[in-house]
VEXZADO-555237 format. One record per atom (N, C-alpha, C): x, y, z; residue number from 0; atom name. Coordinates in Angstrom, 2 decimals. Layout:
N
pt x=X, y=Y, z=Z, num=NUM, atomo=CA
...
***
This chain:
83
pt x=43.68, y=-12.11, z=36.84, num=0, atomo=N
pt x=44.41, y=-12.42, z=35.07, num=0, atomo=CA
pt x=43.05, y=-12.02, z=34.42, num=0, atomo=C
pt x=43.41, y=-11.80, z=33.25, num=1, atomo=N
pt x=42.48, y=-11.39, z=32.03, num=1, atomo=CA
pt x=42.72, y=-12.69, z=31.27, num=1, atomo=C
pt x=41.65, y=-13.10, z=30.88, num=2, atomo=N
pt x=41.32, y=-13.93, z=30.00, num=2, atomo=CA
pt x=41.64, y=-14.27, z=28.75, num=2, atomo=C
pt x=41.87, y=-14.65, z=28.16, num=3, atomo=N
pt x=42.46, y=-14.54, z=27.03, num=3, atomo=CA
pt x=42.16, y=-15.63, z=26.03, num=3, atomo=C
pt x=41.72, y=-15.25, z=24.91, num=4, atomo=N
pt x=41.06, y=-16.35, z=23.80, num=4, atomo=CA
pt x=41.57, y=-17.00, z=22.86, num=4, atomo=C
pt x=42.35, y=-18.60, z=22.78, num=5, atomo=N
pt x=42.77, y=-19.60, z=22.45, num=5, atomo=CA
pt x=43.29, y=-18.74, z=20.90, num=5, atomo=C
pt x=42.27, y=-19.08, z=20.29, num=6, atomo=N
pt x=42.33, y=-18.20, z=18.30, num=6, atomo=CA
pt x=42.92, y=-17.28, z=18.42, num=6, atomo=C
pt x=43.06, y=-15.77, z=19.62, num=7, atomo=N
pt x=43.97, y=-14.51, z=19.69, num=7, atomo=CA
pt x=45.43, y=-15.24, z=19.99, num=7, atomo=C
pt x=45.70, y=-15.86, z=20.90, num=8, atomo=N
pt x=46.64, y=-16.34, z=20.94, num=8, atomo=CA
pt x=47.94, y=-17.04, z=20.50, num=8, atomo=C
pt x=46.60, y=-17.84, z=19.45, num=9, atomo=N
pt x=47.39, y=-18.68, z=17.99, num=9, atomo=CA
pt x=47.80, y=-18.00, z=16.50, num=9, atomo=C
pt x=46.83, y=-16.38, z=16.53, num=10, atomo=N
pt x=46.68, y=-15.45, z=15.99, num=10, atomo=CA
pt x=48.15, y=-14.63, z=15.67, num=10, atomo=C
pt x=48.01, y=-14.06, z=17.15, num=11, atomo=N
pt x=49.49, y=-13.27, z=17.42, num=11, atomo=CA
pt x=50.60, y=-14.42, z=17.17, num=11, atomo=C
pt x=50.17, y=-15.61, z=17.76, num=12, atomo=N
pt x=51.93, y=-16.55, z=17.94, num=12, atomo=CA
pt x=51.83, y=-16.96, z=15.90, num=12, atomo=C
pt x=51.08, y=-16.65, z=15.37, num=13, atomo=N
pt x=51.59, y=-17.08, z=13.52, num=13, atomo=CA
pt x=52.17, y=-15.54, z=12.94, num=13, atomo=C
pt x=51.25, y=-14.61, z=13.69, num=14, atomo=N
pt x=51.74, y=-13.39, z=12.93, num=14, atomo=CA
pt x=53.03, y=-12.83, z=13.10, num=14, atomo=C
pt x=53.89, y=-13.35, z=14.89, num=15, atomo=N
pt x=55.10, y=-12.60, z=15.11, num=15, atomo=CA
pt x=55.91, y=-13.97, z=14.73, num=15, atomo=C
pt x=55.82, y=-15.18, z=14.14, num=16, atomo=N
pt x=56.72, y=-16.01, z=14.11, num=16, atomo=CA
pt x=57.20, y=-15.79, z=12.28, num=16, atomo=C
pt x=58.40, y=-14.74, z=12.84, num=17, atomo=N
pt x=59.58, y=-14.74, z=11.36, num=17, atomo=CA
pt x=60.01, y=-15.99, z=10.86, num=17, atomo=C
pt x=60.24, y=-16.99, z=11.85, num=18, atomo=N
pt x=61.19, y=-17.82, z=10.60, num=18, atomo=CA
pt x=60.03, y=-18.73, z=9.78, num=18, atomo=C
pt x=59.17, y=-18.86, z=10.47, num=19, atomo=N
pt x=58.06, y=-19.24, z=9.01, num=19, atomo=CA
pt x=57.95, y=-18.74, z=7.88, num=19, atomo=C
pt x=58.18, y=-17.46, z=8.08, num=20, atomo=N
pt x=57.80, y=-16.43, z=6.92, num=20, atomo=CA
pt x=58.95, y=-16.89, z=5.81, num=20, atomo=C
pt x=60.81, y=-17.34, z=6.24, num=21, atomo=N
pt x=61.13, y=-17.66, z=6.35, num=21, atomo=CA
pt x=61.31, y=-18.96, z=4.76, num=21, atomo=C
pt x=60.33, y=-20.24, z=4.64, num=22, atomo=N
pt x=60.44, y=-21.07, z=4.89, num=22, atomo=CA
pt x=58.89, y=-21.03, z=4.21, num=22, atomo=C
pt x=58.33, y=-19.71, z=3.74, num=23, atomo=N
pt x=56.31, y=-20.14, z=3.53, num=23, atomo=CA
pt x=56.45, y=-20.00, z=2.01, num=23, atomo=C
pt x=57.77, y=-19.50, z=1.29, num=24, atomo=N
pt x=58.02, y=-20.08, z=0.19, num=24, atomo=CA
pt x=57.46, y=-18.05, z=-0.64, num=24, atomo=C
pt x=56.96, y=-17.92, z=-1.70, num=25, atomo=N
pt x=56.85, y=-16.66, z=-2.66, num=25, atomo=CA
pt x=56.56, y=-15.72, z=-2.14, num=25, atomo=C
pt x=54.79, y=-16.38, z=-1.79, num=26, atomo=N
pt x=54.11, y=-14.88, z=-0.85, num=26, atomo=CA
pt x=53.93, y=-14.37, z=0.05, num=26, atomo=C
pt x=55.51, y=-14.80, z=1.02, num=27, atomo=N
pt x=55.99, y=-13.26, z=1.59, num=27, atomo=CA
pt x=56.39, y=-12.72, z=1.06, num=27, atomo=C
pt x=57.17, y=-13.07, z=-0.35, num=28, atomo=N
pt x=57.76, y=-11.50, z=-0.97, num=28, atomo=CA
pt x=56.55, y=-11.43, z=-2.08, num=28, atomo=C
pt x=55.78, y=-11.41, z=-2.86, num=29, atomo=N
pt x=54.88, y=-11.36, z=-3.73, num=29, atomo=CA
pt x=53.95, y=-10.64, z=-2.58, num=29, atomo=C
pt x=53.58, y=-10.80, z=-1.36, num=30, atomo=N
pt x=52.18, y=-10.44, z=-0.21, num=30, atomo=CA
pt x=52.72, y=-8.45, z=-0.72, num=30, atomo=C
pt x=54.32, y=-8.33, z=0.19, num=31, atomo=N
pt x=54.74, y=-7.59, z=-0.22, num=31, atomo=CA
pt x=54.94, y=-6.30, z=-1.37, num=31, atomo=C
pt x=55.15, y=-7.50, z=-2.40, num=32, atomo=N
pt x=55.66, y=-6.31, z=-3.72, num=32, atomo=CA
pt x=54.01, y=-5.92, z=-4.33, num=32, atomo=C
pt x=53.28, y=-6.56, z=-3.79, num=33, atomo=N
pt x=51.80, y=-6.13, z=-4.59, num=33, atomo=CA
pt x=51.08, y=-5.37, z=-3.18, num=33, atomo=C
pt x=51.70, y=-4.91, z=-1.51, num=34, atomo=N
pt x=51.08, y=-4.30, z=-1.46, num=34, atomo=CA
pt x=51.93, y=-2.61, z=-1.14, num=34, atomo=C
pt x=52.77, y=-3.18, z=-2.03, num=35, atomo=N
pt x=53.76, y=-1.53, z=-2.89, num=35, atomo=CA
pt x=53.03, y=-1.40, z=-3.97, num=35, atomo=C
pt x=53.18, y=-2.05, z=-4.86, num=36, atomo=N
pt x=52.88, y=-1.74, z=-6.26, num=36, atomo=CA
pt x=51.67, y=-1.80, z=-6.78, num=36, atomo=C
pt x=50.95, y=-2.28, z=-6.20, num=37, atomo=N
pt x=49.68, y=-2.88, z=-6.56, num=37, atomo=CA
pt x=48.14, y=-1.41, z=-7.00, num=37, atomo=C
pt x=48.25, y=-0.51, z=-5.59, num=38, atomo=N
pt x=47.62, y=0.53, z=-6.03, num=38, atomo=CA
pt x=48.03, y=1.25, z=-7.40, num=38, atomo=C
pt x=49.37, y=1.18, z=-7.40, num=39, atomo=N
pt x=49.88, y=2.37, z=-8.19, num=39, atomo=CA
pt x=49.73, y=2.08, z=-9.56, num=39, atomo=C
pt x=49.86, y=0.52, z=-9.95, num=40, atomo=N
pt x=49.49, y=-0.20, z=-11.37, num=40, atomo=CA
pt x=47.90, y=0.22, z=-11.44, num=40, atomo=C
pt x=46.81, y=0.11, z=-9.73, num=41, atomo=N
pt x=45.19, y=0.14, z=-10.52, num=41, atomo=CA
pt x=45.07, y=2.04, z=-11.34, num=41, atomo=C
pt x=46.03, y=2.55, z=-10.14, num=42, atomo=N
pt x=45.84, y=4.16, z=-10.33, num=42, atomo=CA
pt x=45.97, y=4.15, z=-11.92, num=42, atomo=C
pt x=47.37, y=3.85, z=-12.07, num=43, atomo=N
pt x=47.92, y=3.87, z=-13.60, num=43, atomo=CA
pt x=46.67, y=3.39, z=-14.67, num=43, atomo=C
pt x=46.00, y=2.10, z=-14.76, num=44, atomo=N
pt x=45.19, y=1.47, z=-15.68, num=44, atomo=CA
pt x=44.05, y=2.00, z=-15.60, num=44, atomo=C
pt x=43.59, y=2.78, z=-14.94, num=45, atomo=N
pt x=42.38, y=4.10, z=-14.32, num=45, atomo=CA
pt x=43.00, y=5.03, z=-14.79, num=45, atomo=C
pt x=43.64, y=5.88, z=-14.52, num=46, atomo=N
pt x=44.64, y=7.05, z=-15.54, num=46, atomo=CA
pt x=44.45, y=6.87, z=-17.00, num=46, atomo=C
pt x=44.88, y=5.98, z=-17.35, num=47, atomo=N
pt x=45.09, y=5.74, z=-19.22, num=47, atomo=CA
pt x=43.75, y=5.36, z=-19.38, num=47, atomo=C
pt x=42.93, y=5.06, z=-18.71, num=48, atomo=N
pt x=41.51, y=4.96, z=-19.08, num=48, atomo=CA
pt x=40.50, y=6.20, z=-19.25, num=48, atomo=C
pt x=41.68, y=7.23, z=-18.89, num=49, atomo=N
pt x=41.30, y=8.49, z=-18.69, num=49, atomo=CA
pt x=39.70, y=8.75, z=-17.91, num=49, atomo=C
pt x=40.10, y=7.59, z=-16.80, num=50, atomo=N
pt x=38.47, y=8.04, z=-15.50, num=50, atomo=CA
pt x=39.31, y=8.88, z=-14.94, num=50, atomo=C
pt x=38.86, y=10.10, z=-14.38, num=51, atomo=N
pt x=38.51, y=11.11, z=-13.30, num=51, atomo=CA
pt x=39.74, y=10.47, z=-12.04, num=51, atomo=C
pt x=40.67, y=11.79, z=-11.81, num=52, atomo=N
pt x=41.90, y=11.21, z=-10.71, num=52, atomo=CA
pt x=41.11, y=10.77, z=-9.45, num=52, atomo=C
pt x=40.05, y=11.10, z=-8.69, num=53, atomo=N
pt x=39.56, y=10.87, z=-7.17, num=53, atomo=CA
pt x=38.96, y=9.33, z=-7.77, num=53, atomo=C
pt x=37.93, y=9.06, z=-9.31, num=54, atomo=N
pt x=37.94, y=7.75, z=-8.96, num=54, atomo=CA
pt x=38.72, y=6.67, z=-8.74, num=54, atomo=C
pt x=40.09, y=7.24, z=-9.42, num=55, atomo=N
pt x=41.12, y=6.68, z=-9.95, num=55, atomo=CA
pt x=41.81, y=5.68, z=-8.94, num=55, atomo=C
pt x=42.19, y=7.26, z=-7.94, num=56, atomo=N
pt x=42.53, y=6.91, z=-6.42, num=56, atomo=CA
pt x=41.70, y=6.14, z=-5.95, num=56, atomo=C
pt x=40.43, y=6.37, z=-5.24, num=57, atomo=N
pt x=39.37, y=5.88, z=-4.42, num=57, atomo=CA
pt x=39.73, y=3.79, z=-5.18, num=57, atomo=C
pt x=39.58, y=3.82, z=-6.26, num=58, atomo=N
pt x=39.84, y=2.78, z=-6.97, num=58, atomo=CA
pt x=41.19, y=1.79, z=-6.46, num=58, atomo=C
pt x=42.17, y=2.63, z=-6.31, num=59, atomo=N
pt x=43.65, y=2.11, z=-6.19, num=59, atomo=CA
pt x=43.68, y=2.02, z=-4.77, num=59, atomo=C
pt x=42.77, y=2.67, z=-3.95, num=60, atomo=N
pt x=42.84, y=2.36, z=-2.85, num=60, atomo=CA
pt x=41.90, y=1.30, z=-2.12, num=60, atomo=C
pt x=40.98, y=1.36, z=-2.87, num=61, atomo=N
pt x=40.57, y=-0.37, z=-2.36, num=61, atomo=CA
pt x=40.91, y=-1.33, z=-2.84, num=61, atomo=C
pt x=41.89, y=-1.16, z=-3.75, num=62, atomo=N
pt x=42.40, y=-2.22, z=-3.68, num=62, atomo=CA
pt x=43.28, y=-2.96, z=-2.72, num=62, atomo=C
pt x=44.23, y=-2.53, z=-2.29, num=63, atomo=N
pt x=44.57, y=-3.15, z=-0.89, num=63, atomo=CA
pt x=43.53, y=-4.20, z=0.20, num=63, atomo=C
pt x=42.53, y=-3.39, z=0.40, num=64, atomo=N
pt x=41.39, y=-4.19, z=0.40, num=64, atomo=CA
pt x=42.08, y=-6.01, z=0.40, num=64, atomo=C
pt x=42.23, y=-6.36, z=-1.21, num=65, atomo=N
pt x=41.85, y=-7.79, z=-1.27, num=65, atomo=CA
pt x=43.15, y=-7.98, z=-1.16, num=65, atomo=C
pt x=44.27, y=-7.49, z=-0.80, num=66, atomo=N
pt x=45.44, y=-8.11, z=-0.02, num=66, atomo=CA
pt x=45.29, y=-8.00, z=0.60, num=66, atomo=C
pt x=44.72, y=-7.04, z=1.89, num=67, atomo=N
pt x=44.21, y=-7.88, z=3.49, num=67, atomo=CA
pt x=43.13, y=-8.91, z=3.51, num=67, atomo=C
pt x=42.32, y=-9.03, z=3.21, num=68, atomo=N
pt x=41.17, y=-10.28, z=2.58, num=68, atomo=CA
pt x=42.07, y=-11.27, z=2.79, num=68, atomo=C
pt x=42.58, y=-11.08, z=1.71, num=69, atomo=N
pt x=43.81, y=-12.15, z=1.41, num=69, atomo=CA
pt x=44.82, y=-13.17, z=2.68, num=69, atomo=C
pt x=45.33, y=-12.08, z=3.48, num=70, atomo=N
pt x=45.76, y=-12.22, z=4.21, num=70, atomo=CA
pt x=45.00, y=-12.40, z=5.56, num=70, atomo=C
pt x=43.84, y=-12.17, z=5.96, num=71, atomo=N
pt x=43.57, y=-12.42, z=6.97, num=71, atomo=CA
pt x=42.92, y=-14.09, z=6.72, num=71, atomo=C
pt x=42.49, y=-14.72, z=5.32, num=72, atomo=N
pt x=42.45, y=-15.79, z=4.54, num=72, atomo=CA
pt x=43.43, y=-16.63, z=5.37, num=72, atomo=C
pt x=44.32, y=-16.40, z=4.91, num=73, atomo=N
pt x=46.00, y=-17.02, z=5.35, num=73, atomo=CA
pt x=46.15, y=-17.36, z=6.98, num=73, atomo=C
pt x=45.47, y=-16.16, z=7.26, num=74, atomo=N
pt x=45.94, y=-16.39, z=9.10, num=74, atomo=CA
pt x=44.72, y=-17.19, z=9.30, num=74, atomo=C
pt x=43.51, y=-17.04, z=9.02, num=75, atomo=N
pt x=42.87, y=-17.93, z=9.44, num=75, atomo=CA
pt x=43.23, y=-19.40, z=8.72, num=75, atomo=C
pt x=43.30, y=-19.58, z=8.16, num=76, atomo=N
pt x=44.12, y=-21.39, z=7.55, num=76, atomo=CA
pt x=45.15, y=-21.50, z=9.15, num=76, atomo=C
pt x=46.43, y=-20.53, z=9.51, num=77, atomo=N
pt x=47.70, y=-20.86, z=10.07, num=77, atomo=CA
pt x=47.12, y=-21.40, z=11.67, num=77, atomo=C
pt x=46.22, y=-20.62, z=11.78, num=78, atomo=N
pt x=45.03, y=-20.93, z=13.24, num=78, atomo=CA
pt x=44.31, y=-22.25, z=13.23, num=78, atomo=C
pt x=43.36, y=-22.66, z=12.12, num=79, atomo=N
pt x=42.80, y=-23.49, z=12.20, num=79, atomo=CA
pt x=44.70, y=-24.99, z=11.92, num=79, atomo=C
pt x=45.12, y=-24.97, z=11.54, num=80, atomo=N
pt x=45.81, y=-26.13, z=11.54, num=80, atomo=CA
pt x=46.74, y=-26.26, z=12.86, num=80, atomo=C
pt x=46.87, y=-24.82, z=13.28, num=81, atomo=N
pt x=47.60, y=-25.14, z=15.22, num=81, atomo=CA
pt x=46.51, y=-25.91, z=16.40, num=81, atomo=C
pt x=45.29, y=-25.14, z=15.60, num=82, atomo=N
pt x=44.14, y=-25.66, z=17.14, num=82, atomo=CA
pt x=43.81, y=-27.16, z=16.31, num=82, atomo=C
***
């Protein structure tokens, strides 16, 4: 039998639980919208400020890490609440 960390099980359960997202409020929709449009907006703002395209694209890609960090924090909160 493979040993499984209880924290991992809680995190997987929190990710797979789709019904919770329906009652999670506005965040699931905001998260999906930000994932789609935040890099585009960052790139457009930097492009309009006459920043070179490669730098604009780099910052647009890095803007996704902000969303990932927020999502990781929310998953940790769910895991703490379950334990």
